[in-house]
TORTI-395973 format. One record per residue (C-alpha): x, y, z; residue number from 1. Coordinates in steps of 0.25 Angstrom, whole numbers, padded with zeros to 4 digits. Example, Ala and Ser with C-alpha at 12.3 -4.5 7.8 and 13.67 -1.06 7.14 Angstrom:
! TORTI-395973
SITE    c1    c2    c3 num
SITE  0049 -0018  0031   1
SITE  0055 -0004  0029   2
! end
This chain:
! TORTI-395973
SITE    c1    c2    c3 num
SITE  0348 -0127  0213   1
SITE  0338 -0128  0202   2
SITE  0342 -0114  0197   3
SITE  0356 -0118  0197   4
SITE  0353 -0130  0189   5
SITE  0345 -0122  0179   6
SITE  0355 -0112  0177   7
SITE  0366 -0123  0175   8
SITE  0357 -0130  0165   9
SITE  0355 -0117  0158  10
SITE  0370 -0114  0158  11
SITE  0373 -0128  0152  12
SITE  0362 -0127  0142  13
SITE  0368 -0113  0138  14
SITE  0382 -0118  0136  15
SITE  0377 -0130  0128  16
SITE  0369 -0121  0119  17
SITE  0382 -0112  0117  18
SITE  0393 -0122  0116  19
SITE  0386 -0135  0111  20
SITE  0384 -0130  0096  21
SITE  0399 -0127  0096  22
SITE  0403 -0141  0101  23
SITE  0393 -0147  0090  24
SITE  0400 -0138  0080  25
SITE  0414 -0143  0084  26
SITE  0409 -0157  0084  27
SITE  0403 -0157  0070  28
SITE  0415 -0150  0064  29
SITE  0421 -0164  0065  30
SITE  0410 -0171  0058  31
SITE  0414 -0179  0047  32
SITE  0400 -0178  0040  33
SITE  0397 -0167  0030  34
SITE  0384 -0166  0036  35
SITE  0385 -0156  0048  36
SITE  0373 -0163  0056  37
SITE  0378 -0177  0054  38
SITE  0389 -0183  0062  39
SITE  0399 -0191  0053  40
SITE  0411 -0193  0062  41
SITE  0423 -0185  0066  42
SITE  0431 -0178  0056  43
SITE  0440 -0166  0054  44
SITE  0439 -0165  0039  45
SITE  0431 -0153  0040  46
SITE  0442 -0146  0047  47
SITE  0452 -0151  0037  48
SITE  0442 -0146  0026  49
SITE  0442 -0132  0031  50
SITE  0456 -0130  0024  51
SITE  0450 -0133  0011  52
SITE  0438 -0124  0013  53
SITE  0444 -0110  0009  54
SITE  0431 -0103  0009  55
SITE  0427 -0107  0023  56
SITE  0441 -0105  0028  57
SITE  0442 -0091  0021  58
SITE  0430 -0087  0029  59
SITE  0435 -0091  0042  60
SITE  0449 -0084  0040  61
SITE  0441 -0071  0035  62
SITE  0432 -0072  0047  63
SITE  0443 -0074  0057  64
SITE  0451 -0062  0051  65
SITE  0439 -0053  0052  66
SITE  0436 -0057  0066  67
SITE  0451 -0054  0070  68
SITE  0450 -0040  0063  69
SITE  0437 -0037  0070  70
SITE  0441 -0041  0084  71
SITE  0454 -0032  0083  72
SITE  0446 -0020  0077  73
SITE  0434 -0022  0087  74
SITE  0443 -0023  0099  75
SITE  0450 -0010  0095  76
SITE  0437 -0002  0092  77
SITE  0429 -0008  0103  78
SITE  0440 -0004  0113  79
SITE  0441  0010  0108  80
SITE  0426  0011  0109  81
SITE  0426  0005  0123  82
SITE  0436  0015  0128  83
SITE  0428  0027  0123  84
SITE  0415  0022  0129  85
SITE  0422  0019  0143  86
SITE  0433  0029  0144  87
SITE  0427  0042  0137  88
SITE  0415  0043  0145  89
SITE  0410  0057  0140  90
SITE  0410  0061  0126  91
SITE  0399  0066  0116  92
SITE  0393  0054  0109  93
SITE  0397  0044  0119  94
SITE  0383  0037  0120  95
SITE  0383  0037  0105  96
SITE  0396  0031  0104  97
SITE  0393  0020  0114  98
SITE  0380  0017  0106  99
SITE  0388  0016  0093 100
SITE  0398  0007  0099 101
SITE  0388 -0003  0105 102
SITE  0378 -0002  0093 103
SITE  0384 -0014  0085 104
SITE  0380 -0022  0097 105
SITE  0365 -0021  0095 106
SITE  0365 -0018  0080 107
SITE  0360 -0029  0072 108
SITE  0371 -0035  0063 109
SITE  0362 -0034  0051 110
SITE  0361 -0019  0053 111
SITE  0376 -0018  0055 112
SITE  0380 -0026  0043 113
SITE  0370 -0019  0034 114
SITE  0375 -0005  0039 115
SITE  0390 -0009  0037 116
SITE  0387 -0014  0023 117
SITE  0380 -0001  0019 118
SITE  0392  0006  0025 119
SITE  0402 -0002  0017 120
SITE  0394  0000  0004 121
SITE  0393  0015  0006 122
SITE  0408  0016  0010 123
SITE  0412  0008 -0003 124
SITE  0404  0018 -0011 125
SITE  0409  0030 -0005 126
SITE  0424  0028 -0002 127
SITE  0426  0015 -0009 128
SITE  0429  0006  0003 129
SITE  0426 -0005  0006 130
SITE  0427 -0009 -0009 131
SITE  0422 -0023 -0005 132
SITE  0417 -0029  0008 133
SITE  0425 -0039  0015 134
SITE  0433 -0042  0027 135
SITE  0435 -0027  0030 136
SITE  0421 -0024  0030 137
SITE  0418 -0036  0038 138
SITE  0428 -0032  0048 139
SITE  0423 -0018  0049 140
SITE  0409 -0024  0052 141
SITE  0413 -0033  0062 142
SITE  0421 -0023  0069 143
SITE  0409 -0013  0070 144
SITE  0401 -0023  0079 145
SITE  0412 -0030  0086 146
SITE  0419 -0017  0091 147
SITE  0406 -0014  0099 148
SITE  0407 -0028  0107 149
SITE  0422 -0024  0110 150
SITE  0418 -0010  0115 151
SITE  0407 -0016  0124 152
SITE  0417 -0027  0130 153
SITE  0429 -0017  0132 154
SITE  0420 -0006  0138 155
SITE  0415 -0015  0149 156
SITE  0429 -0018  0152 157
SITE  0434 -0004  0152 158
SITE  0423  0000  0162 159
SITE  0428 -0010  0172 160
SITE  0443 -0005  0171 161
SITE  0449  0002  0183 162
SITE  0453  0016  0177 163
SITE  0462  0018  0189 164
SITE  0472  0008  0183 165
SITE  0474  0016  0170 166
SITE  0474  0029  0178 167
SITE  0485  0024  0187 168
SITE  0493  0020  0175 169
SITE  0492  0034  0169 170
SITE  0495  0040  0182 171
SITE  0508  0032  0182 172
SITE  0512  0038  0169 173
SITE  0506  0028  0159 174
SITE  0502  0034  0145 175
SITE  0487  0032  0142 176
SITE  0491  0023  0130 177
SITE  0499  0014  0139 178
SITE  0488  0013  0150 179
SITE  0479  0009  0138 180
SITE  0488 -0002  0133 181
SITE  0494 -0007  0146 182
SITE  0483 -0006  0156 183
SITE  0469 -0004  0149 184
SITE  0471 -0014  0138 185
SITE  0475 -0025  0147 186
SITE  0464 -0023  0156 187
SITE  0453 -0023  0145 188
SITE  0461 -0034  0137 189
SITE  0450 -0045  0141 190
SITE  0439 -0036  0135 191
SITE  0447 -0034  0123 192
SITE  0449 -0048  0121 193
SITE  0434 -0051  0123 194
SITE  0430 -0040  0113 195
SITE  0440 -0046  0103 196
SITE  0435 -0060  0104 197
SITE  0421 -0055  0103 198
SITE  0424 -0047  0091 199
SITE  0431 -0059  0085 200
SITE  0419 -0068  0087 201
SITE  0409 -0058  0082 202
SITE  0416 -0056  0070 203
SITE  0419 -0070  0067 204
SITE  0404 -0073  0069 205
SITE  0398 -0062  0062 206
SITE  0389 -0065  0049 207
SITE  0380 -0053  0048 208
SITE  0389 -0042  0047 209
SITE  0399 -0050  0038 210
SITE  0388 -0053  0028 211
SITE  0385 -0039  0026 212
SITE  0399 -0033  0025 213
SITE  0406 -0045  0018 214
SITE  0409 -0046  0004 215
SITE  0415 -0056 -0006 216
SITE  0426 -0064 -0001 217
SITE  0424 -0060  0014 218
SITE  0415 -0071  0019 219
SITE  0416 -0074  0034 220
SITE  0415 -0087  0041 221
SITE  0401 -0084  0046 222
SITE  0396 -0080  0032 223
SITE  0402 -0093  0027 224
SITE  0396 -0102  0038 225
SITE  0382 -0095  0036 226
SITE  0383 -0098  0021 227
SITE  0387 -0112  0023 228
SITE  0376 -0114  0034 229
SITE  0365 -0110  0024 230
SITE  0370 -0121  0014 231
SITE  0373 -0131  0025 232
SITE  0383 -0131  0036 233
SITE  0397 -0137  0031 234
SITE  0406 -0145  0041 235
SITE  0417 -0135  0038 236
SITE  0409 -0125  0045 237
SITE  0409 -0133  0058 238
SITE  0424 -0135  0057 239
SITE  0427 -0120  0055 240
SITE  0418 -0116  0066 241
SITE  0425 -0126  0075 242
SITE  0438 -0120  0072 243
SITE  0433 -0106  0074 244
SITE  0427 -0110  0088 245
SITE  0440 -0117  0092 246
SITE  0448 -0104  0088 247
SITE  0439 -0095  0095 248
SITE  0439 -0103  0108 249
SITE  0454 -0104  0108 250
SITE  0455 -0089  0106 251
SITE  0445 -0086  0117 252
SITE  0452 -0095  0127 253
SITE  0465 -0088  0124 254
SITE  0460 -0074  0125 255
SITE  0453 -0078  0138 256
SITE  0466 -0085  0143 257
SITE  0475 -0074  0140 258
SITE  0465 -0063  0145 259
SITE  0464 -0070  0158 260
SITE  0479 -0071  0160 261
SITE  0480 -0056  0157 262
SITE  0470 -0053  0167 263
SITE  0476 -0062  0177 264
SITE  0490 -0055  0174 265
SITE  0484 -0041  0176 266
SITE  0477 -0045  0189 267
SITE  0491 -0050  0194 268
SITE  0498 -0038  0190 269
SITE  0488 -0029  0197 270
SITE  0488 -0037  0209 271
SITE  0504 -0037  0209 272
SITE  0504 -0022  0207 273
SITE  0494 -0020  0219 274
SITE  0503 -0029  0228 275
SITE  0515 -0021  0224 276
SITE  0508 -0008  0227 277
SITE  0504 -0013  0240 278
SITE  0518 -0018  0244 279
SITE  0524 -0004  0240 280
SITE  0514  0003  0249 281
SITE  0518 -0006  0260 282
SITE  0532 -0004  0258 283
SITE  0531  0012  0258 284
SITE  0528  0013  0273 285
SITE  0539  0004  0277 286
SITE  0549  0013  0268 287
SITE  0544  0026  0275 288
SITE  0545  0020  0289 289
SITE  0560  0016  0285 290
SITE  0563  0030  0280 291
SITE  0557  0037  0292 292
SITE  0568  0034  0302 293
SITE  0579  0037  0292 294
SITE  0572  0051  0290 295
SITE  0572  0053  0305 296
! end
């Protein structure tokens, strides 16, 4: 009993430590006072004032745009890397390839950002691209380390799949590309969604890499918030953070809801197929017994 109470207490403390700051952030986004730490009553003027703050809203739109691009590219590259690691078991350099795929997970972002900065500078001198650092270079930098997270998540799901399902589909005449899009992709869809959401969140939250590879006119939201915090937290920052928190929560719920419905539909389809196959197997002996007297 004491152990249960202690574990329950630690669980509650951990949840409060994680979610209480978010709740305080949302509450103080409705603070009427200009001083963030002094409560001055309820007001929505900071949300209305966001429409007039073009610099802050521009950084929000830019960060969301980069995060969306990063999520799509990271899911595509990470899924391909996961298939190579799980389905192609023997080829020269497999260990090296696996290490290169997962290296961004343990590499300090300062080292990654500095190396990418030197790479972009060298490319600009050699081939003339990129002429200036901006959204494209930030997108490339974010994709390099987000793809590693997607590869790990998708690889774990691919190792759990029953390959006999894909083999049965190909035995029935399905083309490999059809098996991939109609069987494999639906089965790993939850991991793809998880990897995409993780990439979106990591890109939206990144400050270090963006600071290295960004240029004039490509300030992201974390960079804007960091600059504002050094001069004092502005109430508009709380309002923007609350809106992003609300949007991410809604998207997370929708992805979870539709992924759960898709998984339940897939399970029902598999169960229905098993029942139909069992019913057909029971009917075949009856048909054979009925045909036996006619043949005699």
